[in-house]
C-alpha positions in Angstrom: 0.0 -0.2 0.0 1.3 3.8 -0.7 0.2 7.2 -0.2 -0.3 9.7 -2.4 3.0 12.4 -2.3 0.8 15.1 -2.8 -2.8 14.6 -0.1 -1.2 12.3 2.3 -4.0 10.3 1.2 -4.5 6.2 -0.3 -5.0 6.0 -4.0 -6.7 2.8 -5.4 -4.6 2.3 -8.4 -0.6 2.4 -9.2 0.3 3.3 -13.0 3.7 2.9 -13.8 5.7 3.1 -16.5 9.2 2.4 -18.0 11.2 2.5 -21.4 14.4 1.4 -22.6 16.9 2.1 -25.9 18.7 -1.6 -27.0 20.8 -0.4 -29.5 18.6 2.2 -31.8 14.9 0.5 -30.5 13.0 1.5 -28.0 10.5 -0.7 -26.2 8.0 0.6 -23.9 5.5 -1.3 -21.7 3.8 -1.1 -17.7 1.6 -1.5 -15.2 -1.7 -0.4 -13.3 -2.3 -2.2 -10.5 -4.4 -1.4 -7.4 -3.6 -0.5 -3.6 -3.3 -3.8 -3.3 -0.4 -4.6 -5.4 -2.7 -7.0 -7.5 -2.4 -6.8 -11.8 -4.5 -3.9 -13.0 -3.9 -5.0 -17.2 0.4 -4.8 -18.3 1.2 -3.1 -22.0 4.2 -3.5 -24.1 5.5 -2.0 -27.3 8.0 -1.9 -29.3 8.4 1.9 -30.8 11.4 1.6 -33.5 14.3 4.2 -33.4 13.3 7.2 -31.0 15.3 8.2 -27.7 14.6 7.4 -24.2 13.1 10.7 -23.2 10.1 10.2 -26.4 9.7 6.6 -25.5 9.2 7.4 -22.0 6.5 10.6 -22.7 5.3 7.7 -25.5 4.4 4.9 -22.8 2.9 7.4 -20.4 0.8 9.0 -22.5 0.7 5.1 -23.3 -1.0 4.2 -20.8 -2.6 7.3 -19.6 -4.8 6.4 -22.2 -5.2 2.6 -21.6 -6.5 4.2 -17.7 -9.3 6.7 -19.7 -10.6 3.4 -21.7 -10.5 1.5 -18.6 -12.4 4.6 -16.1 -9.9 4.8 -14.0 -10.2 8.0 -12.4 -8.6 8.2 -8.9 -4.4 7.2 -10.2 -0.8 7.6 -8.8 2.0 7.6 -12.0 5.4 6.3 -10.9 7.8 7.1 -14.4 11.5 7.0 -14.0 12.7 9.0 -16.2 
């Protein structure tokens, strides 16, 4: 269980996204989990020839789109870059 950093209340969901670049090929993905660390969904995508900061941003956008499609509204986001 985690506490939201700003308001210090318990959020029910956490979106965690990540990306990497190997040679020149970029990969992105992430997951949404409950406050009890149960997996709600996970995603992965190969993004082609993209720099690391761009693919990190794309991963976040893709994760936010999934949350919107699933109707998830109250969640915390964690990105490592």
